N, C-alpha and C positions, 0 to 999 in steps of 0.2 A: 869522604865516602860518598858513594853514588846514591842520589835521591831523585830518581826519575822513573819514567815508564818505558823508555826505548830499550828494548832487549839488547840490540846490537851494541848500543852505547854502554849498557850495563856490563856486557861481557868484555868490554875493553878496559873496565876500571881495574885498578890495582887490587882492590878488595876481592873482586870476583876471581881474578887470576890467582890470588894467594889463598883465599878461603872458600871459594865456591859460593853457591846461592843460599839464601835463607828463605824459609817457606812458612806461611801460615799453617795452622793445624789442619784445616780443611784441605788445603792444597797438598800437604804431606800425605794425608790419607789417600786423596784422589790420584796422585801421581805415581803410586807404587807401580812398578813394571809388573807385567803378567808373571805369576810365579813367585812374587815377592810381597812382603807386607811390612808396614811400620810396626816395630817391636812394641809389645805391651809393657806396662810397668813391671810385671812378673818376669818377662824375658830379660829386662835390664837387671833385675835382682839376680837372675841366674848368672849373667855375665859378672856381676859384682862378686858373687860367691866364687866364681871360677878364678878370678884374680886374687882371691885370698881374703876378702872382706867377710868377717864372720856374720852369721845371721842375726846375732844379738846387736851387733853394730849397725846392721842394715835397718833394724827395727827402731833404733834409738832417736834419730833426728834427721835434720836435713843434710849435714855433711858427714861423710864416713870414708874410711881408708886412709892411705898415706901416700907419699910420693913414690915410694918403691912399687906399690901395687898399681897405682894410677899411671905411673910411667910406662906400664906395659901397654896401655891404650894409646899413648902418643905416637907421633911419627917416629919410626925406628923401634917401637916396642915389639915384643915377641907375639902379640895377639894378632897383628896385621890390621887393626882398626885404623891406624895412622891418623889420629885426631889432630886437627889444626884448630887453633883457638880464634874463631871468627866472631865471637861475641854473639849479640842478638839485637833485634830491632823491636822497638815498642810498636804497639798498634797505631801510634801516631807518626812513625817513621824516624824515630830517633835511635841512632846506633849506640850500643852500650858494650863495654868490656871487650872491645876488639883487641886481640892479642893476650887476653887474660882468662877468658872463659870460652868453653864450647858448650852450647846448649842444644840438646837434641829432644825432639818430640817423642813421646810415647803415644801409642794408640788409645791408651786407657783414659777415658774422660773422668774428671772429678765432678763436674757439674755442667750445666748447659753452656757456660761461658768459658770454662777452663778445662785443661787437660794436664795430665802429669808430664813432667819433663825430667831430663837428666842434665846436670851441669857438671862439667869437669873444670876445676879451677887449676890454672897453671901455677899461681902463686902459693896456694895453700896445699896443692897436691892431693886433693880430695875429689870424691864423687858426691854430688848433691842430688837430692830428689825434692822437687817443689812442684807447684801448680802454676802454669802459665796461662795468660789470657790467649784464647784461641786465635785472636787477630794479630798476636806478636809473631815475629818471624824468627825461627830457629833453624839450625842445621838439621839434616835428615840422614839417617842410616837405615837401610832396609835390611830385612832378614829373608833369606830364601824360605819358601813354604815347605 
């Protein structure tokens, strides 16, 4: 995996070509194109309900759903989100779970150092909700205003 600061070299990496870029929470907030925004924790919950996850299951814990529901979010699913599993990067630059998880930032802060995230697990077929350190790098999907 690429561990450098040269943008041109980074865009030539296999990881970038396969999974795209990963962003810190602050960059994810600031890079939203005009007319778009980083979805909130509640907006992700709306998507979870839309794919068939019950409200009670959403309120229960970190992981919810099943592979039939989450499959709707993956590449080729009927939702059009086309999630690829690019993993995430720690705030120290270590890549984790490439090919196994897709981690997405929510705009909703948990506290000064952390914000909510959504995790899609390829192996367990579930959607997760957790808190990530804002310096970690996750994938980003924006929502039209």
